[in-house]
C-alpha positions as a Markdown table, in Angstrom:
| # | Residue | x | y | z |
|---|---|---|---|---|
| 1 | Met | 14.5 | -28.4 | -34.1 |
| 2 | Gln | 12.2 | -26.1 | -32.4 |
| 3 | Pro | 13.8 | -24.0 | -29.7 |
| 4 | Thr | 12.9 | -24.3 | -26.2 |
| 5 | Ile | 12.4 | -21.4 | -23.5 |
| 6 | Gly | 15.6 | -22.8 | -21.8 |
| 7 | Asp | 17.5 | -22.3 | -25.3 |
| 8 | Ala | 16.0 | -19.0 | -26.0 |
| 9 | Ala | 16.9 | -17.6 | -22.3 |
| 10 | Ser | 20.2 | -19.3 | -22.3 |
| 11 | Arg | 21.4 | -16.6 | -25.4 |
| 12 | Arg | 20.9 | -13.9 | -22.7 |
| 13 | Val | 23.2 | -15.0 | -20.1 |
| 14 | Arg | 26.4 | -13.1 | -20.0 |
| 15 | Arg | 28.1 | -16.2 | -18.3 |
| 16 | Pro | 27.8 | -19.9 | -19.0 |
| 17 | His | 25.6 | -22.0 | -16.7 |
| 18 | Asp | 28.2 | -24.7 | -16.7 |
| 19 | Arg | 31.2 | -22.5 | -15.1 |
| 20 | Pro | 32.2 | -23.5 | -11.7 |
| 21 | Gly | 30.4 | -22.2 | -8.8 |
| 22 | Pro | 27.3 | -23.1 | -6.1 |
| 23 | Thr | 23.7 | -23.9 | -7.5 |
| 24 | Glu | 20.5 | -23.9 | -5.8 |
| 25 | Arg | 17.2 | -25.0 | -7.8 |
| 26 | Val | 14.0 | -23.2 | -7.0 |
| 27 | Arg | 10.7 | -23.4 | -8.3 |
| 28 | Ile | 7.8 | -21.0 | -8.8 |
| 29 | Glu | 4.3 | -21.9 | -9.4 |
| 30 | Gly | 1.1 | -19.8 | -10.6 |
| 31 | His | 0.2 | -17.5 | -13.4 |
| 32 | Ile | 3.9 | -17.1 | -14.1 |
| 33 | Ile | 3.9 | -16.2 | -17.6 |
| 34 | Asp | 1.0 | -13.7 | -17.9 |
| 35 | Ser | 2.0 | -11.8 | -14.7 |
| 36 | Leu | 5.5 | -11.5 | -15.7 |
| 37 | Ile | 6.8 | -13.6 | -12.9 |
| 38 | Leu | 9.1 | -16.0 | -14.9 |
| 39 | Pro | 10.9 | -13.1 | -16.8 |
| 40 | Lys | 11.4 | -11.1 | -13.6 |
| 41 | Ile | 13.1 | -13.6 | -12.1 |
| 42 | Leu | 15.4 | -14.3 | -15.0 |
| 43 | Asp | 16.1 | -10.9 | -15.4 |
| 44 | Ile | 17.4 | -10.7 | -11.7 |
| 45 | Ile | 19.7 | -13.5 | -12.1 |
| 46 | Leu | 21.4 | -12.0 | -15.0 |
| 47 | Arg | 21.3 | -8.5 | -13.6 |
| 48 | Glu | 23.3 | -9.8 | -10.5 |
| 49 | Asp | 25.9 | -11.6 | -13.0 |
| 50 | Gly | 24.4 | -15.0 | -12.1 |
| 51 | Ser | 23.5 | -17.5 | -14.3 |
| 52 | Phe | 20.4 | -20.0 | -14.7 |
| 53 | His | 19.1 | -23.2 | -16.5 |
| 54 | Ile | 15.4 | -24.0 | -16.5 |
| 55 | Ala | 15.4 | -27.6 | -15.4 |
| 56 | Gly | 11.7 | -27.9 | -16.0 |
| 57 | Ile | 8.6 | -26.0 | -16.9 |
| 58 | Glu | 5.0 | -26.5 | -17.8 |
| 59 | Ile | 2.8 | -23.8 | -18.9 |
| 60 | Gly | -0.8 | -24.0 | -18.6 |
| 61 | Gln | -2.9 | -24.4 | -21.7 |
| 62 | Gln | -6.0 | -22.3 | -20.7 |
| 63 | Arg | -5.8 | -18.7 | -19.3 |
| 64 | Glu | -7.2 | -19.9 | -16.2 |
| 65 | Asp | -4.4 | -22.6 | -15.9 |
| 66 | Ala | -1.2 | -22.0 | -13.5 |
| 67 | Ser | 1.9 | -22.6 | -14.8 |
| 68 | Trp | 5.3 | -23.8 | -12.9 |
| 69 | Ala | 9.0 | -23.9 | -13.3 |
| 70 | Glu | 12.0 | -24.9 | -11.8 |
| 71 | Ile | 15.3 | -23.2 | -12.3 |
| 72 | Asp | 18.8 | -23.8 | -11.5 |
| 73 | Val | 20.5 | -20.9 | -10.2 |
| 74 | Arg | 24.3 | -20.6 | -10.2 |
| 75 | Ala | 26.8 | -17.8 | -9.0 |
| 76 | Asp | 30.4 | -17.6 | -8.7 |
| 77 | Asp | 30.3 | -18.0 | -4.8 |
| 78 | Asp | 27.9 | -18.8 | -2.1 |
| 79 | Arg | 27.4 | -15.0 | -1.0 |
| 80 | Gln | 26.4 | -14.1 | -4.6 |
| 81 | Leu | 24.0 | -16.9 | -4.8 |
| 82 | Asp | 22.9 | -16.0 | -1.5 |
| 83 | Arg | 22.1 | -12.4 | -2.9 |
| 84 | Ile | 20.5 | -13.7 | -6.0 |
| 85 | Leu | 18.0 | -16.1 | -4.3 |
| 86 | Arg | 17.0 | -13.1 | -1.4 |
| 87 | Leu | 16.2 | -11.1 | -4.8 |
| 88 | Val | 14.2 | -13.8 | -6.4 |
| 89 | Thr | 12.2 | -14.7 | -3.0 |
| 90 | Pro | 9.5 | -11.8 | -3.2 |
| 91 | His | 8.7 | -12.9 | -6.4 |
| 92 | Gly | 7.7 | -16.1 | -5.5 |
| 93 | Ala | 10.8 | -18.3 | -5.8 |
| 94 | Val | 11.2 | -21.0 | -3.2 |
| 95 | Pro | 13.9 | -23.4 | -2.9 |
| 96 | Val | 12.9 | -27.1 | -3.9 |
| 97 | Gln | 14.9 | -28.5 | -1.3 |
| 98 | Gln | 12.9 | -27.1 | 1.3 |
| 99 | Gln | 13.9 | -26.3 | 5.1 |
| 100 | Asp | 12.2 | -24.7 | 7.9 |
| 101 | Cys | 13.1 | -21.2 | 8.8 |
| 102 | Met | 15.8 | -20.1 | 10.6 |
| 103 | Leu | 15.3 | -18.1 | 14.0 |
| 104 | Ala | 17.5 | -15.8 | 16.2 |
| 105 | Ala | 16.3 | -14.5 | 19.6 |
| 106 | Ala | 16.3 | -10.7 | 19.3 |
| 107 | Asp | 18.9 | -9.5 | 21.8 |
| 108 | Ile | 18.1 | -6.0 | 21.7 |
| 109 | Ser | 14.9 | -4.1 | 22.3 |
| 110 | Gly | 13.6 | -2.3 | 19.2 |
| 111 | Ala | 16.0 | -3.8 | 16.8 |
| 112 | Phe | 16.5 | -6.9 | 14.8 |
| 113 | Pro | 19.2 | -9.7 | 15.1 |
| 114 | Asp | 21.4 | -9.1 | 12.2 |
| 115 | Asp | 20.6 | -10.8 | 8.9 |
| 116 | Phe | 17.0 | -10.8 | 9.8 |
| 117 | Ala | 14.4 | -11.5 | 6.8 |
| 118 | Ser | 12.9 | -8.1 | 5.7 |
| 119 | Thr | 9.3 | -8.4 | 4.6 |
| 120 | Thr | 7.2 | -7.2 | 1.5 |
| 121 | Asn | 3.7 | -6.5 | 1.7 |
| 122 | Phe | 2.7 | -9.9 | -0.3 |
| 123 | Glu | 1.1 | -12.8 | 1.4 |
| 124 | Thr | 3.9 | -14.6 | 3.2 |
| 125 | Lys | 4.4 | -18.1 | 4.9 |
| 126 | Val | 7.4 | -19.4 | 7.1 |
| 127 | Arg | 8.2 | -23.1 | 7.3 |
| 128 | Val | 8.0 | -24.2 | 11.1 |
| 129 | Ala | 8.5 | -27.9 | 12.2 |
| 130 | Gly | 7.8 | -29.1 | 8.4 |
| 131 | Asp | 4.7 | -26.9 | 8.1 |
| 132 | Trp | 3.9 | -23.7 | 6.2 |
| 133 | Ile | 2.2 | -21.1 | 8.5 |
| 134 | Pro | 1.0 | -17.7 | 7.5 |
| 135 | Val | 2.6 | -14.6 | 8.5 |
| 136 | Asp | -0.1 | -12.3 | 10.2 |
| 137 | Asp | -0.5 | -8.7 | 9.6 |
| 138 | Ile | 1.7 | -8.5 | 6.6 |
| 139 | Glu | 3.8 | -5.3 | 5.7 |
| 140 | Met | 6.5 | -4.2 | 3.7 |
| 141 | Asp | 9.7 | -3.2 | 5.5 |
| 142 | Cys | 9.4 | -5.4 | 8.7 |
| 143 | Gly | 10.7 | -8.6 | 10.6 |
| 144 | Ile | 8.9 | -12.1 | 11.2 |
| 145 | Val | 8.6 | -13.2 | 14.7 |
| 146 | Val | 7.5 | -16.6 | 15.3 |
| 147 | Asp | 5.8 | -18.2 | 18.5 |
| 148 | Val | 7.2 | -21.7 | 17.8 |
| 149 | Ser | 5.0 | -23.2 | 20.4 |
| 150 | Ala | 1.7 | -21.6 | 19.3 |
| 151 | Arg | 2.6 | -22.1 | 15.6 |
| 152 | Lys | 2.1 | -18.6 | 14.8 |
| 153 | Ala | 4.1 | -16.2 | 13.1 |
| 154 | Ala | 3.5 | -12.2 | 12.7 |
| 155 | Cys | 4.8 | -9.2 | 10.7 |
| 156 | Val | 6.7 | -7.0 | 13.5 |
| 157 | Pro | 7.9 | -3.4 | 13.2 |
| 158 | Met | 11.7 | -3.0 | 14.3 |
| 159 | His | 10.6 | -0.5 | 17.5 |
| 160 | Arg | 8.0 | -3.2 | 18.4 |
| 161 | Ile | 10.7 | -5.8 | 18.7 |
| 162 | Lys | 11.5 | -7.2 | 22.4 |
| 163 | Ile | 14.5 | -8.9 | 23.7 |
| 164 | Gly | 13.8 | -12.6 | 23.6 |
| 165 | Asp | 11.6 | -12.5 | 20.3 |
| 166 | Met | 12.2 | -15.2 | 18.0 |
| 167 | Val | 13.1 | -13.4 | 14.5 |
| 168 | Val | 13.1 | -15.2 | 11.2 |
| 169 | Val | 16.9 | -14.6 | 10.0 |
| 170 | Gly | 18.2 | -15.7 | 6.6 |
| 171 | Arg | 16.1 | -16.7 | 3.4 |
| 172 | Lys | 15.2 | -20.2 | 3.8 |
| 173 | Gly | 11.6 | -21.3 | 4.9 |
| 174 | Ile | 9.8 | -18.2 | 3.5 |
| 175 | Arg | 7.5 | -18.4 | 0.8 |
| 176 | Val | 6.0 | -15.5 | -0.9 |
| 177 | Thr | 3.2 | -15.4 | -3.0 |
| 178 | Pro | 3.5 | -12.3 | -5.8 |
| 179 | Leu | 0.3 | -10.5 | -7.2 |
| 180 | Glu | -0.8 | -12.0 | -10.5 |
| 181 | Arg | -2.8 | -10.4 | -13.0 |
| 182 | Asp | -6.5 | -11.3 | -13.1 |
| 183 | Leu | -7.4 | -10.5 | -16.8 |
| 184 | Asp | -11.2 | -11.7 | -15.8 |
| 185 | Asp | -11.8 | -9.3 | -12.9 |
| 186 | Pro | -13.8 | -6.5 | -13.9 |
| 187 | Ala | -12.4 | -4.4 | -10.7 |
| 188 | Ser | -8.9 | -5.2 | -11.5 |
| 189 | Phe | -8.2 | -1.9 | -12.9 |
| 190 | Gln | -7.5 | -3.2 | -16.3 |
| 191 | Phe | -8.9 | 0.2 | -17.8 |
| 192 | Met | -5.0 | 0.9 | -17.9 |
| 193 | Ala | -2.0 | -0.9 | -19.2 |
| 194 | Ser | 0.2 | 1.3 | -17.4 |
| 195 | Ala | 0.3 | 2.3 | -13.8 |
| 196 | Val | -0.3 | 5.9 | -14.3 |
| 197 | Ser | -3.0 | 7.2 | -16.3 |
| 198 | Ser | -2.6 | 10.7 | -17.6 |
| 199 | Glu | -4.3 | 10.7 | -21.0 |
| 200 | Lys | -6.3 | 7.8 | -21.2 |
| 201 | Pro | -9.9 | 8.0 | -20.5 |
| 202 | Lys | -10.6 | 9.1 | -16.9 |
| 203 | Gly | -14.3 | 8.2 | -17.1 |
| 204 | Val | -13.4 | 4.5 | -17.3 |
| 205 | Ala | -11.2 | 4.6 | -14.6 |
| 206 | Val | -13.6 | 6.5 | -12.2 |
| 207 | Arg | -16.3 | 4.0 | -13.0 |
| 208 | Asp | -13.8 | 1.1 | -12.5 |
| 209 | Ile | -13.2 | 2.6 | -8.9 |
| 210 | Ala | -16.8 | 3.0 | -8.3 |
| 211 | Thr | -17.5 | -0.5 | -9.0 |
| 212 | Leu | -14.7 | -1.7 | -6.8 |
| 213 | Met | -16.1 | 0.7 | -4.2 |
| 214 | Lys | -19.7 | -1.0 | -4.2 |
| 215 | Gln | -17.8 | -4.2 | -4.4 |
| 216 | Thr | -15.7 | -3.6 | -1.1 |
| 217 | Arg | -19.1 | -2.3 | 0.8 |
| 218 | Ala | -20.9 | -5.7 | -0.5 |
| 219 | Glu | -18.0 | -7.7 | 0.9 |
| 220 | Ala | -18.5 | -5.8 | 4.5 |
| 221 | Lys | -15.0 | -4.7 | 4.3 |
| 222 | Lys | -13.8 | -1.3 | 4.7 |
| 223 | Ile | -13.1 | 1.5 | 2.4 |
| 224 | Leu | -10.0 | 4.0 | 3.6 |
| 225 | Val | -9.7 | 7.2 | 2.3 |
| 226 | Val | -5.9 | 9.0 | 2.6 |
| 227 | Gly | -6.8 | 12.6 | 2.1 |
| 228 | Gly | -4.7 | 15.9 | 1.5 |
| 229 | Pro | -5.5 | 19.7 | 2.3 |
| 230 | Ala | -6.0 | 20.2 | -1.7 |
| 231 | Ile | -9.5 | 18.3 | -1.2 |
| 232 | Ile | -10.7 | 21.3 | 0.5 |
| 233 | His | -8.8 | 23.8 | -1.4 |
| 234 | Thr | -10.1 | 22.9 | -4.6 |
| 235 | Gly | -13.6 | 22.6 | -3.4 |
| 236 | Gly | -14.1 | 19.0 | -3.1 |
| 237 | Gly | -15.0 | 19.0 | 0.5 |
| 238 | Gly | -18.7 | 18.8 | -0.2 |
| 239 | His | -18.3 | 15.7 | -2.6 |
| 240 | Leu | -16.2 | 14.0 | 0.3 |
| 241 | Cys | -18.8 | 14.6 | 2.5 |
| 242 | Arg | -21.6 | 12.9 | 0.3 |
| 243 | Leu | -19.7 | 9.8 | 0.1 |
| 244 | Ile | -18.8 | 9.8 | 4.2 |
| 245 | Arg | -22.8 | 10.5 | 4.2 |
| 246 | Ala | -23.6 | 7.6 | 1.8 |
| 247 | Gly | -21.4 | 4.9 | 3.7 |
| 248 | Tyr | -18.4 | 4.9 | 1.2 |
| 249 | Val | -16.0 | 6.0 | 3.9 |
| 250 | Gln | -15.3 | 3.9 | 7.1 |
| 251 | Val | -11.5 | 5.3 | 7.8 |
| 252 | Leu | -9.8 | 8.8 | 7.0 |
| 253 | Phe | -5.9 | 9.3 | 7.2 |
| 254 | Ala | -4.8 | 12.8 | 6.9 |
| 255 | Gly | -2.9 | 15.4 | 8.5 |
| 256 | Asn | -3.4 | 18.8 | 10.8 |
| 257 | Ala | -3.8 | 20.6 | 7.1 |
| 258 | Leu | -6.9 | 19.0 | 5.7 |
| 259 | Ala | -8.8 | 19.3 | 9.0 |
| 260 | Thr | -7.8 | 22.8 | 9.8 |
| 261 | His | -8.8 | 24.1 | 6.4 |
| 262 | Asp | -12.0 | 21.8 | 6.6 |
| 263 | Val | -12.7 | 23.5 | 10.0 |
| 264 | Glu | -11.7 | 27.2 | 8.4 |
| 265 | Gln | -14.5 | 26.4 | 5.7 |
| 266 | Ala | -17.0 | 25.6 | 7.7 |
| 267 | Leu | -16.4 | 28.7 | 10.2 |
| 268 | Phe | -15.3 | 31.2 | 7.4 |
| 269 | Arg | -16.1 | 29.8 | 3.9 |
| 270 | Thr | -12.5 | 30.0 | 3.2 |
| 271 | Ser | -9.6 | 27.9 | 2.9 |
| 272 | Leu | -6.1 | 29.4 | 3.2 |
| 273 | Gly | -7.9 | 32.8 | 3.4 |
| 274 | Val | -9.2 | 32.2 | 0.0 |
| 275 | Asp | -13.3 | 32.3 | -0.6 |
| 276 | Leu | -14.0 | 29.3 | -1.9 |
| 277 | Glu | -17.2 | 30.5 | -3.7 |
| 278 | Lys | -15.5 | 33.4 | -5.4 |
| 279 | Gly | -12.0 | 32.3 | -5.9 |
| 280 | Ala | -10.5 | 35.3 | -4.2 |
| 281 | Pro | -8.4 | 36.2 | -1.1 |
| 282 | Thr | -10.4 | 37.7 | 1.8 |
| 283 | His | -9.7 | 40.3 | 4.0 |
| 284 | Glu | -7.3 | 39.4 | 6.6 |
| 285 | Gly | -8.1 | 35.8 | 5.5 |
| 286 | His | -4.5 | 34.7 | 6.0 |
| 287 | Glu | -5.2 | 34.7 | 9.9 |
| 288 | His | -8.3 | 32.0 | 9.4 |
| 289 | His | -6.5 | 29.2 | 9.6 |
| 290 | Leu | -5.2 | 29.8 | 12.8 |
| 291 | Arg | -8.4 | 31.1 | 14.2 |
| 292 | Ser | -9.9 | 28.1 | 13.3 |
| 293 | Ile | -7.5 | 25.8 | 15.2 |
| 294 | Asn | -7.7 | 28.3 | 18.2 |
| 295 | Thr | -11.1 | 28.2 | 18.3 |
| 296 | Ile | -11.0 | 24.3 | 17.9 |
| 297 | Arg | -8.2 | 24.3 | 21.0 |
| 298 | Arg | -10.3 | 26.3 | 23.2 |
| 299 | Leu | -13.4 | 24.1 | 23.1 |
| 300 | Gly | -11.3 | 21.0 | 23.7 |
| 301 | Ser | -11.5 | 19.0 | 20.7 |
| 302 | Leu | -13.4 | 18.8 | 17.2 |
| 303 | Lys | -16.3 | 16.6 | 18.9 |
| 304 | Lys | -16.9 | 19.2 | 21.6 |
| 305 | Ala | -16.8 | 21.9 | 19.0 |
| 306 | Ile | -20.0 | 19.9 | 17.3 |
| 307 | Glu | -21.6 | 19.5 | 20.6 |
| 308 | Ala | -21.2 | 23.2 | 21.3 |
| 309 | Gly | -22.9 | 24.3 | 18.0 |
| 310 | Val | -19.7 | 25.8 | 16.8 |
| 311 | Leu | -18.8 | 23.2 | 14.1 |
| 312 | Lys | -21.8 | 22.7 | 11.8 |
| 313 | Ser | -20.5 | 21.3 | 8.4 |
| 314 | Gly | -17.6 | 20.0 | 6.9 |
| 315 | Val | -15.5 | 16.9 | 6.4 |
| 316 | Met | -14.6 | 16.3 | 10.1 |
| 317 | Tyr | -18.2 | 17.0 | 11.0 |
| 318 | Glu | -19.5 | 14.6 | 9.2 |
| 319 | Cys | -17.0 | 11.9 | 10.1 |
| 320 | Ile | -17.5 | 12.4 | 13.6 |
| 321 | Lys | -21.4 | 12.4 | 13.1 |
| 322 | Asn | -21.3 | 9.2 | 10.9 |
| 323 | Gly | -18.7 | 6.9 | 13.3 |
| 324 | Val | -15.8 | 7.3 | 10.5 |
| 325 | Glu | -12.6 | 6.3 | 12.2 |
| 326 | Val | -10.0 | 9.1 | 11.9 |
| 327 | Leu | -6.4 | 9.4 | 12.3 |
| 328 | Leu | -5.0 | 12.7 | 12.3 |
| 329 | Ala | -0.9 | 12.6 | 11.7 |
| 330 | Gly | 1.3 | 15.6 | 12.6 |
| 331 | Ser | 4.4 | 16.8 | 11.3 |
| 332 | Ile | 6.8 | 19.6 | 12.0 |
| 333 | Arg | 5.4 | 22.1 | 10.1 |
| 334 | Asp | 1.8 | 22.0 | 11.7 |
| 335 | Asp | 0.5 | 25.1 | 13.0 |
| 336 | Gly | -1.3 | 24.3 | 16.6 |
| 337 | Pro | -1.9 | 21.7 | 15.7 |
| 338 | Leu | -5.5 | 20.7 | 16.4 |
| 339 | Pro | -6.1 | 18.5 | 19.6 |
| 340 | Glu | -6.9 | 15.4 | 17.6 |
| 341 | Val | -3.5 | 15.1 | 16.0 |
| 342 | Ile | -1.0 | 12.6 | 17.0 |
| 343 | Thr | 2.2 | 14.4 | 17.0 |
| 344 | Asp | 4.3 | 11.3 | 17.9 |
| 345 | Ala | 5.0 | 9.6 | 14.4 |
| 346 | Val | 5.7 | 6.5 | 15.5 |
| 347 | Ala | 2.5 | 6.5 | 17.9 |
| 348 | Ala | 0.6 | 7.7 | 14.6 |
| 349 | Ala | 2.1 | 4.7 | 12.5 |
| 350 | Asp | 1.0 | 2.4 | 15.3 |
| 351 | Arg | -2.7 | 3.6 | 15.1 |
| 352 | Met | -2.6 | 3.4 | 11.5 |
| 353 | Arg | -1.8 | -0.5 | 11.7 |
| 354 | Glu | -4.6 | -0.6 | 14.0 |
| 355 | Leu | -7.2 | 1.1 | 11.7 |
| 356 | Arg | -6.0 | -0.7 | 8.6 |
| 357 | Val | -7.6 | -4.1 | 10.0 |
| 358 | Gly | -10.7 | -5.0 | 7.8 |
| 359 | Val | -9.9 | -2.3 | 4.9 |
| 360 | Gly | -10.5 | -3.6 | 1.5 |
| 361 | Phe | -9.9 | -0.6 | -0.7 |
| 362 | Cys | -7.6 | 2.4 | -0.1 |
| 363 | Leu | -8.2 | 5.9 | -2.0 |
| 364 | Met | -5.4 | 8.3 | -2.0 |
| 365 | Ile | -6.3 | 11.9 | -3.3 |
| 366 | Ala | -3.7 | 14.5 | -3.0 |
| 367 | Thr | -1.1 | 13.8 | -0.4 |
| 368 | Thr | 2.4 | 12.2 | -1.1 |
| 369 | Leu | 3.8 | 11.8 | 2.3 |
| 370 | His | 0.3 | 10.0 | 3.8 |
| 371 | Ser | 0.1 | 8.3 | 0.8 |
| 372 | Val | 3.4 | 6.5 | 1.0 |
| 373 | Ala | 3.1 | 5.9 | 4.7 |
| 374 | Thr | -0.1 | 4.4 | 4.1 |
| 375 | Gly | 1.0 | 2.1 | 1.1 |
| 376 | Asn | 4.1 | 0.9 | 3.5 |
| 377 | Ile | 1.6 | -0.6 | 6.2 |
| 378 | Leu | -1.0 | -2.1 | 3.4 |
| 379 | Pro | -0.9 | -5.7 | 2.5 |
| 380 | Ala | -1.0 | -6.1 | -1.3 |
| 381 | Ser | -4.2 | -7.6 | -1.2 |
| 382 | Val | -5.3 | -4.3 | -0.4 |
| 383 | Arg | -6.5 | -2.5 | -3.8 |
| 384 | Val | -5.1 | 1.2 | -3.9 |
| 385 | Ala | -6.2 | 4.1 | -6.2 |
| 386 | Cys | -4.0 | 7.0 | -5.8 |
| 387 | Ile | -5.3 | 10.5 | -7.5 |
| 388 | Asp | -2.8 | 13.4 | -7.4 |
| 389 | Ile | -2.3 | 16.3 | -10.1 |
| 390 | Asn | 1.2 | 15.5 | -10.0 |
| 391 | Pro | 2.0 | 12.5 | -11.9 |
| 392 | Ser | 5.2 | 12.1 | -9.9 |
| 393 | Thr | 3.0 | 11.0 | -6.7 |
| 394 | Val | 1.6 | 8.4 | -8.2 |
| 395 | Val | 4.6 | 6.9 | -10.0 |
| 396 | Lys | 6.6 | 7.4 | -6.4 |
| 397 | Leu | 3.7 | 5.1 | -4.8 |
| 398 | Ala | 4.5 | 2.4 | -7.0 |
| 399 | Asp | 8.1 | 2.9 | -6.8 |
| 400 | Arg | 8.3 | 2.6 | -3.1 |
| 401 | Gly | 6.8 | -0.8 | -3.1 |
| 402 | Thr | 3.1 | -0.5 | -3.3 |
| 403 | Ser | 2.7 | -2.3 | -6.5 |
| 404 | Gln | -1.0 | -3.0 | -6.5 |
| 405 | Ser | -1.9 | 0.5 | -6.6 |
| 406 | Val | -2.9 | 2.5 | -9.9 |
| 407 | Gly | -3.0 | 6.3 | -10.5 |
| 408 | Ile | -5.0 | 8.6 | -12.1 |
| 409 | Val | -3.5 | 12.3 | -12.9 |
| 410 | Ser | -6.5 | 14.8 | -11.8 |
| 411 | Asp | -7.3 | 17.4 | -9.5 |
| 412 | Ala | -9.1 | 16.4 | -6.1 |
| 413 | Glu | -12.4 | 18.1 | -6.8 |
| 414 | Pro | -13.2 | 17.2 | -10.7 |
| 415 | Phe | -12.0 | 13.6 | -9.6 |
| 416 | Leu | -14.5 | 13.2 | -6.5 |
| 417 | Arg | -17.3 | 15.3 | -8.5 |
| 418 | Val | -17.4 | 12.4 | -10.9 |
| 419 | Leu | -17.0 | 9.8 | -8.5 |
| 420 | Cys | -20.0 | 11.1 | -6.8 |
| 421 | Asp | -21.8 | 11.1 | -9.8 |
| 422 | Glu | -20.9 | 7.3 | -10.4 |
| 423 | Leu | -22.0 | 6.0 | -6.8 |
| 424 | Leu | -24.7 | 8.4 | -5.9 |
| 425 | Gly | -26.1 | 10.2 | -9.1 |
| 426 | His | -25.7 | 13.7 | -9.6 |
| 427 | Ala | -26.4 | 16.0 | -6.5 |
| 428 | Ser | -29.8 | 18.0 | -6.3 |
C-alpha cells in the first residue's frame, strides 16, 4: 500500500491526533506545495505542540494548477488551539466553518481594543454580513477598522484609532492570501534561490532588477528609492541623478544625512569632508556638512536655494527639477537639520504612507533603518530589492516581515553604475 501525505506527516507528530481536545478544520488553497505553504502550516502546528490530520487534499497536476487541503487542527485546550489558528491564519488558513469577523468599538483614542487582530502585509479580506470585503491600505503591524454601513474595511495604524472605531478582534472572519512563488515570471527574482545574494552573479540580479523597473514604468506605477548617505559617500550620486532624469524614480525616502552630503557634494565637491574625486580629506572639510546645512537654512529651503542659483546639481536638485516626491525623515542625531526634514517620527511615517500609493517597485540602497521602516508600510504586492554592503541589513529586512524582498550584497556605487548601464547604456 502506497503511503499518503497524511501518513508521512503523521509520523512527525509528537502527540497523537486522536487525543482528547478541541479541533477545528481549516482550508488552504493555491500553490500550496511549490510555495511551501502547506509544510509551513504543518510545522507551525507541530511546533506549538498541536496535532493535525489532513482530512482532504487535491494537488494540481500541472505547474499552473492550484491545489487545496483541509486540515483538522487539534490542541489540548481552547487557548492553545486559538494560538495555533492565529499563527496559521497569515499563511492563508481559513476555518471551513466560516463566520463573520468580530468587531469591538475602540474605547480609547490611539489604542486598539484588547484582542485586536494584528495585520500582515499580505492581501487580506474580512467577512462582514456573509461577504468577504478587501482591507484597504494593507500593511503589517496595524489593526483593521470596518465601516459596516459602507461595507468597507481599512488597515489603520494604532495612533490613528479614534473612539468608536469598529475594530476587528479575534481571528475569525479573516482571510489572508500569502505570497506564492511565480516560477514563470521573469521578474520574480528567480536569479537566486535564497533571499540574499552575496556570492552569486550580481550581473544577472541587476539585469532582472532593470527589467522589473522597466516593467513597473510600463504599467504606469511608481518606483520608490529608499537611500542612505553611502550613495553619496561612494560616489554613486551621479548615477542616481541619471536614473531620476530618465524617469526611473518617482519617490525618494531618505534622511537628513543623504540630503546634507548631497548638498555638500554640490557646494564643496566633498562628502563628510572627503574629496570625492581624489578620495582624500580636504582642509577643514569636517565643517563642510554643517556649512552646507547652514547655507540652505539661511535661504529657507532646498527649492529656494535652487531658485537663488546656489544649488545647481545633485540628487536633491534633480528631484526638485524633475518633480520627484521627496520624504526626508529625521533622527535624534541629525545636525541642523535641513528645512525639509520632518522631525516628528509619527508625522514622517504618515507622510510615507501617503507617498506609497501607486508604488509598484521599491529599491532600497544602503540604509538599514529607513529600509525597515519602509518595508513595514509596503504591501507584499510591492516587490522590493535591498542593496547593502552589509549582509545583515538585507537579512534583517526579511526577518522583520518584508518577505517579498530580495537582497544583493554590494556597495552602492558599483550597483548603481551597473544598473544605469542596464537601463540607460554607458554614460558618455
